[in-house]
C-alpha positions in Angstrom: 55.1 17.4 -5.0 57.1 16.0 -2.2 60.8 17.1 -1.0 62.7 13.7 -2.3 65.2 13.5 -4.6 64.3 11.4 -7.5 67.9 10.3 -8.4 69.2 9.2 -4.8 66.1 9.1 -2.6 67.2 11.6 -0.2 64.6 13.2 2.1 64.1 15.5 4.8 65.2 14.4 8.2 64.4 15.6 11.6 66.9 16.8 14.5 67.2 19.1 17.3 68.1 22.9 17.8 70.4 22.9 20.9 70.4 26.2 22.6 73.3 27.3 24.9 71.4 26.2 27.9 71.1 22.6 26.2 67.4 23.0 25.6 66.1 21.1 22.4 63.6 22.1 20.2 62.7 19.9 17.0 63.7 21.0 13.5 64.0 19.7 10.1 67.0 19.3 7.8 65.5 19.8 4.1 67.3 18.4 1.1 69.4 20.6 -1.2 66.9 20.0 -4.3 66.8 21.6 -7.7 64.5 21.4 -10.6 66.4 20.5 -13.6 66.1 19.6 -17.1 68.1 16.9 -18.8 68.6 15.9 -22.2 68.8 11.9 -22.9 70.4 11.3 -26.3 69.5 7.7 -26.5 65.5 8.7 -26.6 66.1 12.2 -28.1 64.1 14.0 -25.4 64.3 16.3 -22.4 63.1 15.4 -18.8 62.7 17.5 -15.8 63.9 16.1 -12.3 63.9 17.2 -8.8 67.5 16.4 -8.0 69.6 16.9 -4.8 73.2 18.5 -5.2 74.8 15.1 -4.5 72.4 13.6 -7.3 73.7 16.3 -9.7 77.5 15.2 -8.7 76.2 11.6 -9.6 74.8 12.7 -13.1 77.9 14.7 -14.2 80.2 11.9 -13.1 78.4 8.8 -14.4 76.1 10.1 -17.0 72.4 10.7 -17.1 71.8 7.1 -18.7 73.2 4.9 -16.1 71.8 7.0 -13.3 68.5 7.0 -14.6 68.7 3.1 -15.0 69.8 2.9 -11.5 67.1 5.0 -9.8 64.5 3.1 -11.8 66.1 -0.1 -10.5 65.6 1.2 -6.9 62.2 2.5 -7.4 63.0 6.3 -6.8 61.7 7.1 -10.3 58.5 5.8 -11.9 
């Protein structure tokens, strides 16, 4: 399973470690992902998602149903 948020679509990006001498080495900035179960009352079932911290904030603010509908529309969720 890839390290991509199923709600926001966030994934790892590449950057540099910069030393004191200004030497640059490649590094990866990974996403802060959690495997979390959510209950959908409209469908009366549980789903498991890989969600980033910002995705969790979106779910808490707007509700799981509206966030899932938007994620499916954007193609982040199959």
